[in-house]
Short mmCIF file of the C-alpha atoms (twelve columns), coordinates in Angstrom:
data_MODEL
# 
_entry.id   MODEL 
# 
loop_
_atom_site.group_PDB 
_atom_site.id 
_atom_site.type_symbol 
_atom_site.label_atom_id 
_atom_site.label_alt_id 
_atom_site.label_comp_id 
_atom_site.label_asym_id 
_atom_site.label_seq_id 
_atom_site.Cartn_x 
_atom_site.Cartn_y 
_atom_site.Cartn_z 
_atom_site.pdbx_PDB_model_num 
ATOM 1   C CA . UNK A 1   0.000   0.000   0.000   1 
ATOM 2   C CA . UNK A 2   1.452   3.372   -1.040  1 
ATOM 3   C CA . UNK A 3   1.602   6.430   1.197   1 
ATOM 4   C CA . UNK A 4   -1.592  8.123   -0.050  1 
ATOM 5   C CA . UNK A 5   -3.827  5.030   0.287   1 
ATOM 6   C CA . UNK A 6   -2.243  4.324   3.679   1 
ATOM 7   C CA . UNK A 7   -3.098  7.878   4.787   1 
ATOM 8   C CA . UNK A 8   -6.685  7.518   3.543   1 
ATOM 9   C CA . UNK A 9   -7.108  4.219   5.373   1 
ATOM 10  C CA . UNK A 10  -5.590  5.654   8.538   1 
ATOM 11  C CA . UNK A 11  -7.924  8.649   8.500   1 
ATOM 12  C CA . UNK A 12  -10.970 6.513   7.677   1 
ATOM 13  C CA . UNK A 13  -10.187 4.099   10.506  1 
ATOM 14  C CA . UNK A 14  -9.645  6.970   12.952  1 
ATOM 15  C CA . UNK A 15  -13.004 8.544   12.094  1 
ATOM 16  C CA . UNK A 16  -14.848 5.198   12.140  1 
ATOM 17  C CA . UNK A 17  -13.215 4.261   15.436  1 
ATOM 18  C CA . UNK A 18  -14.649 7.390   17.069  1 
ATOM 19  C CA . UNK A 19  -18.014 7.475   15.271  1 
ATOM 20  C CA . UNK A 20  -18.753 3.779   15.846  1 
ATOM 21  C CA . UNK A 21  -16.990 3.529   19.229  1 
ATOM 22  C CA . UNK A 22  -14.991 0.600   17.866  1 
ATOM 23  C CA . UNK A 23  -13.589 -1.951  20.282  1 
ATOM 24  C CA . UNK A 24  -11.268 -4.910  19.747  1 
ATOM 25  C CA . UNK A 25  -11.183 -8.067  21.863  1 
ATOM 26  C CA . UNK A 26  -8.320  -10.518 21.310  1 
ATOM 27  C CA . UNK A 27  -8.613  -14.165 22.351  1 
ATOM 28  C CA . UNK A 28  -5.472  -15.474 20.685  1 
ATOM 29  C CA . UNK A 29  -2.072  -14.309 19.444  1 
ATOM 30  C CA . UNK A 30  -1.360  -13.819 15.752  1 
ATOM 31  C CA . UNK A 31  1.152   -16.503 14.622  1 
ATOM 32  C CA . UNK A 32  4.568   -15.470 13.344  1 
ATOM 33  C CA . UNK A 33  4.005   -16.726 9.801   1 
ATOM 34  C CA . UNK A 34  1.349   -15.700 7.269   1 
ATOM 35  C CA . UNK A 35  -2.268  -16.370 8.201   1 
ATOM 36  C CA . UNK A 36  -5.639  -16.432 6.489   1 
ATOM 37  C CA . UNK A 37  -7.968  -14.036 8.278   1 
ATOM 38  C CA . UNK A 38  -11.575 -15.209 7.841   1 
ATOM 39  C CA . UNK A 39  -14.150 -12.515 8.599   1 
ATOM 40  C CA . UNK A 40  -17.895 -11.960 8.486   1 
ATOM 41  C CA . UNK A 41  -19.613 -9.151  6.634   1 
ATOM 42  C CA . UNK A 42  -21.569 -6.390  8.335   1 
ATOM 43  C CA . UNK A 43  -23.397 -4.853  5.415   1 
ATOM 44  C CA . UNK A 44  -22.187 -4.031  1.934   1 
ATOM 45  C CA . UNK A 45  -20.314 -5.255  -1.084  1 
ATOM 46  C CA . UNK A 46  -17.555 -2.889  -2.135  1 
ATOM 47  C CA . UNK A 47  -18.229 -0.674  0.888   1 
ATOM 48  C CA . UNK A 48  -18.533 -2.488  4.224   1 
ATOM 49  C CA . UNK A 49  -17.830 -1.129  7.685   1 
ATOM 50  C CA . UNK A 50  -16.428 -4.518  8.692   1 
ATOM 51  C CA . UNK A 51  -13.413 -3.822  6.482   1 
ATOM 52  C CA . UNK A 52  -12.672 -0.699  8.526   1 
ATOM 53  C CA . UNK A 53  -13.397 -2.679  11.704  1 
ATOM 54  C CA . UNK A 54  -10.812 -5.259  10.644  1 
ATOM 55  C CA . UNK A 55  -8.285  -2.515  9.875   1 
ATOM 56  C CA . UNK A 56  -8.888  -1.000  13.303  1 
ATOM 57  C CA . UNK A 57  -8.470  -4.378  15.008  1 
ATOM 58  C CA . UNK A 58  -5.361  -5.222  12.960  1 
ATOM 59  C CA . UNK A 59  -3.725  -1.976  14.047  1 
ATOM 60  C CA . UNK A 60  -4.133  -3.131  17.647  1 
ATOM 61  C CA . UNK A 61  -3.252  -6.840  17.384  1 
ATOM 62  C CA . UNK A 62  -1.464  -7.284  14.045  1 
ATOM 63  C CA . UNK A 63  2.230   -7.379  13.180  1 
ATOM 64  C CA . UNK A 64  2.225   -4.645  10.558  1 
ATOM 65  C CA . UNK A 65  2.609   -7.117  7.707   1 
ATOM 66  C CA . UNK A 66  0.803   -6.384  4.441   1 
ATOM 67  C CA . UNK A 67  -2.711  -7.860  4.258   1 
ATOM 68  C CA . UNK A 68  -4.125  -8.795  0.851   1 
ATOM 69  C CA . UNK A 69  -7.918  -8.389  0.793   1 
ATOM 70  C CA . UNK A 70  -9.881  -10.810 -1.389  1 
ATOM 71  C CA . UNK A 71  -12.648 -8.721  -2.954  1 
ATOM 72  C CA . UNK A 72  -15.767 -9.539  -4.999  1 
ATOM 73  C CA . UNK A 73  -15.361 -9.195  -8.768  1 
ATOM 74  C CA . UNK A 74  -18.131 -6.569  -8.791  1 
ATOM 75  C CA . UNK A 75  -15.541 -3.928  -7.801  1 
ATOM 76  C CA . UNK A 76  -13.787 -4.421  -11.144 1 
ATOM 77  C CA . UNK A 77  -17.096 -4.665  -13.006 1 
ATOM 78  C CA . UNK A 78  -18.064 -1.255  -11.612 1 
ATOM 79  C CA . UNK A 79  -14.735 0.182   -12.738 1 
ATOM 80  C CA . UNK A 80  -13.361 0.447   -9.215  1 
ATOM 81  C CA . UNK A 81  -10.698 -2.216  -9.658  1 
ATOM 82  C CA . UNK A 82  -7.702  0.107   -9.977  1 
ATOM 83  C CA . UNK A 83  -8.859  2.060   -6.937  1 
ATOM 84  C CA . UNK A 84  -9.375  -0.928  -4.632  1 
ATOM 85  C CA . UNK A 85  -6.099  -2.461  -5.803  1 
ATOM 86  C CA . UNK A 86  -4.360  0.594   -4.332  1 
ATOM 87  C CA . UNK A 87  -5.662  -0.638  -0.971  1 
ATOM 88  C CA . UNK A 88  -4.202  -4.151  -1.399  1 
ATOM 89  C CA . UNK A 89  -7.409  -5.659  -2.770  1 
ATOM 90  C CA . UNK A 90  -7.356  -8.445  -5.355  1 
ATOM 91  C CA . UNK A 91  -10.152 -10.459 -7.016  1 
ATOM 92  C CA . UNK A 92  -11.343 -13.225 -4.722  1 
ATOM 93  C CA . UNK A 93  -10.113 -16.529 -6.139  1 
ATOM 94  C CA . UNK A 94  -8.180  -19.549 -4.941  1 
ATOM 95  C CA . UNK A 95  -5.019  -18.914 -6.956  1 
ATOM 96  C CA . UNK A 96  -4.454  -15.315 -5.843  1 
ATOM 97  C CA . UNK A 97  -5.089  -16.237 -2.200  1 
ATOM 98  C CA . UNK A 98  -2.551  -19.076 -2.191  1 
ATOM 99  C CA . UNK A 99  -0.004  -16.943 -4.075  1 
ATOM 100 C CA . UNK A 100 -0.256  -14.121 -1.532  1 
ATOM 101 C CA . UNK A 101 0.116   -16.502 1.407   1 
ATOM 102 C CA . UNK A 102 3.137   -18.182 -0.165  1 
ATOM 103 C CA . UNK A 103 4.633   -14.706 -0.609  1 
ATOM 104 C CA . UNK A 104 4.328   -14.503 3.204   1 
ATOM 105 C CA . UNK A 105 1.582   -11.901 3.166   1 
ATOM 106 C CA . UNK A 106 -1.493  -12.211 5.324   1 
ATOM 107 C CA . UNK A 107 -4.782  -12.627 3.455   1 
ATOM 108 C CA . UNK A 108 -8.256  -11.436 4.474   1 
ATOM 109 C CA . UNK A 109 -11.342 -13.172 3.092   1 
ATOM 110 C CA . UNK A 110 -15.085 -12.748 3.637   1 
ATOM 111 C CA . UNK A 111 -16.391 -16.180 2.553   1 
ATOM 112 C CA . UNK A 112 -20.069 -15.192 2.709   1 
ATOM 113 C CA . UNK A 113 -19.733 -12.708 -0.146  1 
ATOM 114 C CA . UNK A 114 -22.895 -10.801 -1.001  1 
ATOM 115 C CA . UNK A 115 -25.082 -13.415 0.716   1 
ATOM 116 C CA . UNK A 116 -23.493 -12.449 4.036   1 
ATOM 117 C CA . UNK A 117 -22.977 -8.811  3.051   1 
ATOM 118 C CA . UNK A 118 -26.547 -8.080  1.970   1 
ATOM 119 C CA . UNK A 119 -28.385 -9.974  4.701   1 
ATOM 120 C CA . UNK A 120 -31.582 -8.533  6.117   1 
ATOM 121 C CA . UNK A 121 -31.972 -6.901  9.522   1 
ATOM 122 C CA . UNK A 122 -33.233 -10.072 11.215  1 
ATOM 123 C CA . UNK A 123 -30.029 -11.881 10.133  1 
ATOM 124 C CA . UNK A 124 -27.637 -9.115  11.161  1 
ATOM 125 C CA . UNK A 125 -26.243 -11.221 14.013  1 
ATOM 126 C CA . UNK A 126 -25.672 -14.337 11.919  1 
ATOM 127 C CA . UNK A 127 -22.613 -15.476 9.957   1 
ATOM 128 C CA . UNK A 128 -23.912 -16.595 6.554   1 
ATOM 129 C CA . UNK A 129 -21.324 -18.516 4.559   1 
ATOM 130 C CA . UNK A 130 -23.943 -20.403 2.489   1 
ATOM 131 C CA . UNK A 131 -21.957 -23.632 2.723   1 
ATOM 132 C CA . UNK A 132 -18.841 -22.171 1.111   1 
ATOM 133 C CA . UNK A 133 -15.658 -24.029 2.017   1 
ATOM 134 C CA . UNK A 134 -13.052 -22.654 -0.404  1 
ATOM 135 C CA . UNK A 135 -11.327 -20.659 2.324   1 
ATOM 136 C CA . UNK A 136 -10.515 -23.878 4.179   1 
ATOM 137 C CA . UNK A 137 -8.973  -25.388 1.032   1 
ATOM 138 C CA . UNK A 138 -6.803  -22.279 0.648   1 
ATOM 139 C CA . UNK A 139 -5.525  -22.584 4.228   1 
ATOM 140 C CA . UNK A 140 -4.761  -26.294 3.854   1 
ATOM 141 C CA . UNK A 141 -3.018  -25.905 0.477   1 
ATOM 142 C CA . UNK A 142 -0.908  -22.965 1.672   1 
ATOM 143 C CA . UNK A 143 -0.299  -24.712 5.027   1 
ATOM 144 C CA . UNK A 144 -1.275  -21.663 7.095   1 
ATOM 145 C CA . UNK A 145 -3.598  -21.243 10.090  1 
ATOM 146 C CA . UNK A 146 -6.956  -19.544 9.908   1 
ATOM 147 C CA . UNK A 147 -7.542  -16.657 12.304  1 
ATOM 148 C CA . UNK A 148 -11.302 -15.981 12.552  1 
ATOM 149 C CA . UNK A 149 -12.271 -12.323 13.005  1 
ATOM 150 C CA . UNK A 150 -15.861 -11.661 14.079  1 
ATOM 151 C CA . UNK A 151 -17.458 -8.205  14.038  1 
ATOM 152 C CA . UNK A 152 -20.832 -7.118  15.406  1 
ATOM 153 C CA . UNK A 153 -22.693 -3.867  14.843  1 
ATOM 154 C CA . UNK A 154 -22.282 -2.844  11.212  1 
ATOM 155 C CA . UNK A 155 -25.582 -4.491  10.272  1 
ATOM 156 C CA . UNK A 156 -27.291 -1.904  12.484  1 
ATOM 157 C CA . UNK A 157 -25.946 1.036   10.475  1 
ATOM 158 C CA . UNK A 158 -29.053 0.923   8.247   1 
ATOM 159 C CA . UNK A 159 -32.311 -1.007  7.957   1 
ATOM 160 C CA . UNK A 160 -32.270 -3.874  5.445   1 
ATOM 161 C CA . UNK A 161 -35.867 -4.937  4.772   1 
ATOM 162 C CA . UNK A 162 -35.205 -7.822  2.406   1 
ATOM 163 C CA . UNK A 163 -32.263 -9.646  0.872   1 
ATOM 164 C CA . UNK A 164 -33.677 -9.918  -2.644  1 
ATOM 165 C CA . UNK A 165 -32.159 -13.259 -3.603  1 
ATOM 166 C CA . UNK A 166 -35.182 -14.183 -5.757  1 
ATOM 167 C CA . UNK A 167 -35.007 -10.838 -7.560  1 
ATOM 168 C CA . UNK A 168 -31.321 -11.375 -8.289  1 
ATOM 169 C CA . UNK A 169 -32.155 -14.701 -9.937  1 
ATOM 170 C CA . UNK A 170 -35.105 -13.262 -11.895 1 
ATOM 171 C CA . UNK A 171 -33.060 -10.471 -13.468 1 
ATOM 172 C CA . UNK A 172 -30.050 -12.717 -14.039 1 
ATOM 173 C CA . UNK A 173 -27.577 -10.904 -11.793 1 
ATOM 174 C CA . UNK A 174 -26.369 -14.195 -10.337 1 
ATOM 175 C CA . UNK A 175 -25.213 -15.258 -13.804 1 
ATOM 176 C CA . UNK A 176 -24.084 -11.910 -15.196 1 
ATOM 177 C CA . UNK A 177 -22.359 -10.377 -12.176 1 
ATOM 178 C CA . UNK A 178 -22.159 -13.218 -9.623  1 
ATOM 179 C CA . UNK A 179 -24.487 -11.183 -7.382  1 
ATOM 180 C CA . UNK A 180 -27.003 -13.319 -5.517  1 
ATOM 181 C CA . UNK A 181 -28.718 -10.567 -3.513  1 
ATOM 182 C CA . UNK A 182 -30.417 -7.274  -4.366  1 
ATOM 183 C CA . UNK A 183 -31.329 -5.872  -0.945  1 
ATOM 184 C CA . UNK A 184 -34.157 -3.477  -0.207  1 
ATOM 185 C CA . UNK A 185 -32.938 -1.038  2.410   1 
ATOM 186 C CA . UNK A 186 -33.697 2.206   4.202   1 
ATOM 187 C CA . UNK A 187 -30.639 4.402   4.702   1 
ATOM 188 C CA . UNK A 188 -29.200 7.901   4.592   1 
ATOM 189 C CA . UNK A 189 -29.100 9.678   2.192   1 
ATOM 190 C CA . UNK A 190 -30.723 7.233   -0.233  1 
ATOM 191 C CA . UNK A 191 -33.968 6.563   1.647   1 
ATOM 192 C CA . UNK A 192 -35.916 3.500   0.545   1 
ATOM 193 C CA . UNK A 193 -34.101 1.840   -2.338  1 
ATOM 194 C CA . UNK A 194 -33.464 -1.478  -4.052  1 
ATOM 195 C CA . UNK A 195 -29.914 -2.645  -4.681  1 
ATOM 196 C CA . UNK A 196 -28.217 0.734   -4.401  1 
ATOM 197 C CA . UNK A 197 -26.754 0.757   -0.908  1 
ATOM 198 C CA . UNK A 198 -23.745 -1.476  -0.420  1 
ATOM 199 C CA . UNK A 199 -22.533 -0.806  -3.933  1 
ATOM 200 C CA . UNK A 200 -22.412 2.932   -3.208  1 
ATOM 201 C CA . UNK A 201 -21.410 4.612   0.061   1 
ATOM 202 C CA . UNK A 202 -24.109 5.592   2.534   1 
ATOM 203 C CA . UNK A 203 -24.206 7.559   5.770   1 
ATOM 204 C CA . UNK A 204 -24.286 4.888   8.491   1 
ATOM 205 C CA . UNK A 205 -26.134 5.226   11.754  1 
ATOM 206 C CA . UNK A 206 -23.681 5.482   14.676  1 
ATOM 207 C CA . UNK A 207 -23.934 1.828   15.693  1 
ATOM 208 C CA . UNK A 208 -21.338 0.547   18.141  1 
ATOM 209 C CA . UNK A 209 -18.954 -1.899  16.458  1 
ATOM 210 C CA . UNK A 210 -17.055 -4.597  18.343  1 
ATOM 211 C CA . UNK A 211 -14.497 -6.953  16.770  1 
ATOM 212 C CA . UNK A 212 -13.268 -10.199 18.331  1 
ATOM 213 C CA . UNK A 213 -10.098 -11.913 17.107  1 
ATOM 214 C CA . UNK A 214 -10.353 -15.634 17.847  1 
ATOM 215 C CA . UNK A 215 -7.452  -18.061 18.394  1 
ATOM 216 C CA . UNK A 216 -5.765  -19.532 15.291  1 
ATOM 217 C CA . UNK A 217 -7.279  -22.730 13.895  1 
ATOM 218 C CA . UNK A 218 -5.721  -25.490 11.767  1 
ATOM 219 C CA . UNK A 219 -7.234  -28.508 10.097  1 
ATOM 220 C CA . UNK A 220 -6.825  -31.785 11.984  1 
ATOM 221 C CA . UNK A 221 -4.829  -34.536 10.291  1 
ATOM 222 C CA . UNK A 222 -7.919  -36.627 9.578   1 
ATOM 223 C CA . UNK A 223 -10.286 -33.701 8.911   1 
ATOM 224 C CA . UNK A 224 -11.721 -32.880 5.488   1 
ATOM 225 C CA . UNK A 225 -11.648 -29.284 4.279   1 
ATOM 226 C CA . UNK A 226 -15.453 -29.263 4.421   1 
ATOM 227 C CA . UNK A 227 -15.439 -30.279 8.091   1 
ATOM 228 C CA . UNK A 228 -12.681 -27.757 8.812   1 
ATOM 229 C CA . UNK A 229 -14.713 -25.005 7.157   1 
ATOM 230 C CA . UNK A 230 -17.794 -25.951 9.190   1 
ATOM 231 C CA . UNK A 231 -15.741 -25.903 12.405  1 
ATOM 232 C CA . UNK A 232 -14.462 -22.388 11.626  1 
ATOM 233 C CA . UNK A 233 -17.972 -21.244 10.738  1 
ATOM 234 C CA . UNK A 234 -19.405 -22.610 13.978  1 
ATOM 235 C CA . UNK A 235 -16.662 -20.964 16.051  1 
ATOM 236 C CA . UNK A 236 -17.454 -17.629 14.421  1 
ATOM 237 C CA . UNK A 237 -21.211 -18.108 14.780  1 
ATOM 238 C CA . UNK A 238 -20.840 -18.955 18.450  1 
ATOM 239 C CA . UNK A 239 -18.664 -15.896 19.024  1 
ATOM 240 C CA . UNK A 240 -21.184 -13.622 17.311  1 
ATOM 241 C CA . UNK A 241 -24.048 -15.093 19.332  1 
ATOM 242 C CA . UNK A 242 -22.161 -14.380 22.546  1 
ATOM 243 C CA . UNK A 243 -21.223 -10.863 21.411  1 
ATOM 244 C CA . UNK A 244 -24.834 -9.945  20.613  1 
ATOM 245 C CA . UNK A 245 -26.732 -11.875 23.299  1 
ATOM 246 C CA . UNK A 246 -27.613 -8.772  25.344  1 
ATOM 247 C CA . UNK A 247 -26.930 -6.188  22.657  1 
ATOM 248 C CA . UNK A 248 -29.222 -3.212  22.123  1 
ATOM 249 C CA . UNK A 249 -29.314 -2.201  18.426  1 
ATOM 250 C CA . UNK A 250 -27.232 0.849   17.495  1 
ATOM 251 C CA . UNK A 251 -26.396 1.569   21.148  1 
ATOM 252 C CA . UNK A 252 -24.409 -1.674  21.394  1 
# 
């Protein structure tokens, strides 16, 4: 990351940390070698507060090593590819993830994609990976641990009324753009809209955001990648349930 993008990220994290009263809880040390950070979405595709929450947490618990962010192809489709690449983003695929890890860089992935990113209000405290297990295969092939990072609160920064998965199928977005959700949401300044927020910035409500960094996890010798992925998903789901058990929306 060059100096200008680094400055932009630093300023954005500083503002978000104050506005959203961001907190970081660490339950395990970051290993010396490269790791695959596996995170949940808050709300959004290209723009998601959980990315800033991760950056804030990494400043507190990380080792300063470069983190490559696996990002949905929609960023390049919208013509934002060159911009997000300045912030160490790369298209989310198996080959680029393994290559970055073997270059001894950390990698950040949000396995749930737009299914997790565009979830409705009632699912805001759930980790939705939709059965995806590719992240576990990446960790096993690159022989690196997974460090789960769980964030709560960003889903309260607006009101998502519906996920719109059926609409995405009807208009063919799942085939054309690999987008499986077209959410209906109520937000500032866009008001009531379909599919706009999450692809464009919005003014979030000042919800309190808390991020928990869980202990590193590795696949057992006799464990399939599918079982490993489910174990990581359950650990993250359990953490999010505990983080939000007595949570008051927006206030935290």
